[in-house]
N, C-alpha and C positions, 0 to 999 in steps of 0.2 A: 291747209293741212294741219296747222297747229290747233285750230278750232275743232276740227274733227277728232284729233287725238285727245284734246281736253274733254270733249263730250263723251268719247268712249271711256276715258279714265273715270269720269264722274258717274257714268252709267254702271261701270263695273264696281265702283265703290258702293253705290246704292244697292246693287244686287247682292253683294257680299253682306252688307249690313242687314238687309231684309231677310236673307237666308239665316243668318246667325240669330236674328230675333225670333224667327218662327220654327227653327229646327230643334227638335227635342234631343237630338243626338249630339249636337255641338255644345261645347263648354268653353270657358275662357282658356283652358289648358289644352284642349284637343278638338279638332274639327273633323266632321264626317268627310267622306270622300267628295261629296258635292261641295261642301263648305270649303274644303282645301282647294279644289279646282277653282272656285270662284275667287277665293282670296289670292291664289297665285296669279290669276288673270289680272286682278286689280293691281297687284304689286308690279307685274311686268309693265302694265300700261303707265303706272305712276312713275316708274323708273325711266321709261321712254320719254314721258312728258317732261320730267325734271331735267333729263339730259338735254332735251331740245331747248329748254329755257336757258340752261347754262351756256349753250352755244350761241345764243342771241346776245349775250353780254359782251 
């Protein structure tokens, strides 16, 4: 389960970075609708992964 969550977290991070790199509407201060959705998905998965890692300690 942890490996799957980590893989999803890394995939979401890569998707968010790729979108921001290629999107002409996104800026450092504001994201377009798609960019915001991708970033929110990344942060949710990151939070879940870090919470899981803290529980293992």
